[in-house]
N, C-alpha and C positions, 0 to 999 in steps of 0.2 A: 504494500500500500504506500509506503514512504517513497518508493521509486515512481509508482503510478501517478501520485499527486504532483510530483516534480515535473513529470512529462505531460501532464494533462494540458489541454488547450480549451479554455472556456469559450463560450460563444462570442464574447466581446473581444477575445484575443485572436480570433480566427483570421481577421484581416492582416494583423501584424505577422502571424506565422506564414500565411500564404504569400505575403509580399517578400519575405525572405526566400521562400522556395521559388518564387518567380524567376530569380536570377540563377537558379541551380538546375532546374528541370524544364523540359519542354512543356510539360503539363504537370499539375500537382493538385492533390486533394488531401484534406486532413479530416479524419473521423475520430472524434474524441468522446468517449462515453464514460460511465462510472467504472468500467472495468477494462477499458482498452484505449490506447492512443495509437492510431495507425496513420501512416503517411504513404500515400500512393504517388508514384511519379513515373513519367515516361522519359526514357533516356535512349541514346544511341547505343550505349554500352551498359549492360545490366550490372556487372560487377562494380563499375565505377559509380553507377546510380545508387546501389546499396550503400556504398561508402559515403556518398554525399548525404543520403537520408539519415544514416547513423550519426554523422557529424552534426547535422541539423538538430537532431534530438538531443545530443549532448550539449550543444550550445543553448538550446531552448530551456532545458532543465538545469543548466549550470552544473552538469555532472561530468566526471572524467569519461572519455570515450570508451575506455575499457569497461567501465561500470554499465554503460548502456549496452554494449555488445554482449555482456554477460547475461542480460535478461531479455534482449530483443530477439525477434525472429525475422528472417528475411524470406520472401517468396519472389520468384522471378517468372515472368511470362505466364505460361499456362497455370502454374501453381498459384501465381498472384491472382489470376482471373478466378480460379476455383475458390480461393479464399474469400474474395470479395463477394461472390455469389452465396457462399455458405454463411457469411456474416449477415447479409441482408435477409437470409432465410431463417435466421434465428438459431442456426446450428452451432454457432460459435458463442452464443450468448450465455451469460451466467445462468439464466433461466431458459432452458431449452424451449424454443418455439415462441418466445415472447415477441410481440409485434411492435413494441416501441422503437426497435432498431430501424424499422422502415422510415419512420418520421425523422430519426436521427440521420439516416443516410440522405434523405431529401434535403435536410438542413445543411449538411456538409456540401452537397452538390450546389445548392443555392449560394452558399458562401464562396465557393471556388469560382462559380460563374460570375459573381459580383466582383471578385478580385481578379478576374480575367486570367485565371490559371487553369480553367477547365477547357481543354481543347477537344477535338473530335474523338480521340481515343477514350479518354476518361468520361466524356459525356455519354458515349455509347456504353461504356462499361457500367456506369451508374444506372442507366436505363435498363440494361440487361439484368443487373443485380436486383433492382426493384421488381421487375417482371418475374424473375425467378422466385423471389420471396413470396410474391402473390400466388404463384402457381403452387408452391410448396404448401402454403396455408390453405389453399382451396382444395387440393387433391390428395392431401395426406392428413393424418391425425395429429401432426405436429402442433398445429394451432388450435386444436379443439379444446374447449374449456381453458383458454389461455390463462396462464398464471404469470403475474408480473413480479418484478423485484419488490415493488411497493406492497403488493398483497402478501408476499412472503415475510416482509418486515412486520406487517401488522400481525400476521399469524404467529411469528416468533415472539413478539411482544406479549401476545395473549398467553402463550405457553409459559412465559416468565411470570406474568402478573395475574393470570386468570381473566375473568371477564373485565372488559374495559369500561363497563357501564358506571362503575363507582369511582373511577379515577378522573382527575383533571388532566386532559390531554391537550398538548400544544402542537400545532403544525407550524414549523418555521419555514416560510417561503410561500409563494402563491403561483408558482409556475406549473408546468405539466406534471412533474413528479409529485409536487405538493398536492395538486388536485387529485391525483390518483390515490394518494395516501388518505386524504380527507374523505373521499367518497367511500373508500374501503372501510375507514373507521366508522362512518355513518352506518354502513351495511351490517357491521358487527355490533351495533348498539351503543357506541360511544356517544354520550349526550353532553357532557361538560367539555366542549371542544372550543379551542381558541386558535384563530389563524393570525400569525404575526408576519408582517412583510414590510419592506422598505416602501413599497407602493401601497398607499392606503386604498386606492381605487381597486387594485387587483385583490387585495386582502378582503375588501368589502364584498366584491363579486363572488369570491370563493366561499366566504362565510355565509352569504345569502343562499348559495346553492346547497350547503350542507347543514343549514340551521345552526351556525356557529357564531361566536363573537369575533369581531375583527379588531385587531390592535396594531399600532404602529411599532416599528422596530425600536423607537425611542422608549417604548414602554416595556421592553423585553425583561429588564430586571424585576419589575413589579409582577409581570405575568409569570415569571419563573418562580416567584416566591410561593405560589400555590400549586405549581405544576407537579404532577407525579410521573409523567412520561412525556417526552418531547421528540417529535419526528423532525429531523433537520434536513431540509431539501432546499437550501438557500442559493445554490449555484454561485457561491461567492469565491473569489480568488484566495481568501484567507479564512481561518476559522471565525465563525460568527459567535458561537456560544463558548465563551471563555470563563475562567474561574471568577472574573470580576462580576459577571452577571448572576452568579450564584451565591455571592457573599451575603446578600440580604436574606436569601432563603435559608442559608446555613445558620444565620443568627436567629431567625424566627422558628425554624424547624430543625434543630440540630440532629444530625444522623438520619433524618427522614429519607427513605429510598427515593431515588430519581433515576429513571432509565432514559438514557439519551440514545436514540436510534439515528445513527449518522448515515445518511444516504448521499452525502455530498462527495464529489471528487473534483478538486481537492477537498479534504475533510472540512466539514462545517463545525465540528466539535473539537476543541482543543483537548488533546489527550490528558492534560494536567488537571482537567475537572475531576478526574477520578481520585485526586489527592483529597478531595472533600469527602468526608465520611458519608456513606450511603449512596454516592453517585456512581453509576456504572454506564458503560458504553456498549451498544450493540453495533459492531462494525460491518462494513461490506464484506470483509474476509470471513467473518462468522456466518453471514448470510450465504456466502458461497457454499458453505458446507450444507446448509439447508437446501439450497438449490440443487446440489448434487443428488440428493434423495429424490427430488422431483424429476431430475434428468433420467434416473434409472427407470422410473415408471413409464417413461416415454421412449425408451430405447427401441421398442418394436416398430415405431414409426420412422426411424431414421433411414433404413435402407431405401424406402420409397422416396423419401426426400432427396437422398443422395443421387438416385437415378435421375430425378428431374434436374438436379444441379449438373450432372454429367452431360445431359442433352443441351442445356443452355450454355455450358462452357464450350461445347463443340460448335454451336451456332456463332458464338462470339468470335472464336478463333478463325472460323471460316470468313467472317466479315473482316477481321483484322488482316488475314492473309491477302484477301482480295484488295483491300485498301492499300496495303504495302506494295503489292504487285502493280497496281494502277499508278502509284506514285513513281515507281521505278521505270515503268513503261513510258510514262509521260516525260521523264528525264531523258530516256534514250531518244525519243522522238525529237525533243527539243535540241539535243546535242547533234543528231543527224541533220536536222534542218539548218542549224547554225553552220555546220561544216559545209553543207551544200551551198549556202548563201555566200560564205567566205570564198570558196573556190570559184564560184560563178563570177563574183565580183573581180577576182584576179584575172580570170580568163577574158572577161569583157574589156578590161583595161588594155590587155595585150592585143585585142582584135577590134579596134575602133571602127573598122570599115564595115562591120556586119550591119545588115539592115534589121528592121523590127522583127521580121519573120524568123530570120536566122537566130536572133537573140532569144526569141520565144522558144525555138526548138532546143537551143543550148540549155536554157533554164529548165525546160521540162525534163531533159535528159539528166541534169544534175540532181533534181529532186527525185526522179525515178530511181536512180542509182542509190541515193541515200535511203529511200524506203526499202529497197530490196536488201541492202546490206544490213539494215536494222531489223529486218523481219525475223531472222533466226534468233538473235538475242532476245527480242520481245517474246517470242514463243517460249523460249527457255524460262523467262521471267514468269510467265503465266503458270508454268509447271512448278515453279519454285515454292516450297512450303516453309521457307525460313523467314518468318515475319518480324516485324518490329518487336523489340524486347521491352518488357516492363518490369519495374522493380517495386516491391512493397516492403516497408519497414515496420 
């Protein structure tokens, strides 16, 4: 977790990250969620591309390059394509089959498009990944009765505390994750519910939807004084819930239990809050263990999902090969035409007495020879299956 939060790229940081990558890759895309940070790039040389992406991650996280390489994985070309499609299908998610990843992929694509780092290859890859994810959820049992990380967090909190009906519950944040948590809490009977957010408008909207109280972030210390469990989904670059916010509570209710469920990446809860008696944290890493149990229950649906991924990978690679061949064929045509024009110009300079008809015949011959000489190389290119390489970090 300590490494993941250093390498995470929050929504408001995406433009900065992509602007750095713009000078290093032909195309670039960053996908950062609670349990992954992935950087996709298109390069002329895959090995060099992987090194550039690893260096970017090290710089971004202010970590030694060797530390990044020790925990990172790299996928190239077909393996990178397969990984992207598996990610969008929920096969790489902490909670197998969850569908939030589709929205996260869309957001990553939109950010890259806005930053002008999304070229034709990654644009097509993004579309293929989203289409694949939709097919997997439609035609297999992977997405049936979908379970989210947020629902697992609520489930785990109930296992620790019992029914949440008698506890004062706080949701810190008002974004998509906070909304999922709040609605899940309402469905399991939590009644004393408070939503806290920097945006009073978003807090009020979410509170209205789940029959909760809305409070400002400025009131967090007072809200925490009576809280028994807090779900933190603030999407902030630094911890929001720090020991300072709990000092008033500790004075009023010394030793009273408080469960902090941290769904943020980077973390929303300062680990030092556990120094206060009675305070504990439920982390993403602990939730990963709960998610693994859920994953085992859905193993039977994975082969069908993998078969769909295989088909979609093949379709994408066919498109990529055809595109690469078309680009190379166009380059051969352009070169052949340029050679014909240069040689024709030299010949006409040396034959000034030629009339219009003779000049036309000479030009036609030059271009015809160029086309015939380039025919065989172009046919070979059409048969070539060695496409443009891609790297993923």
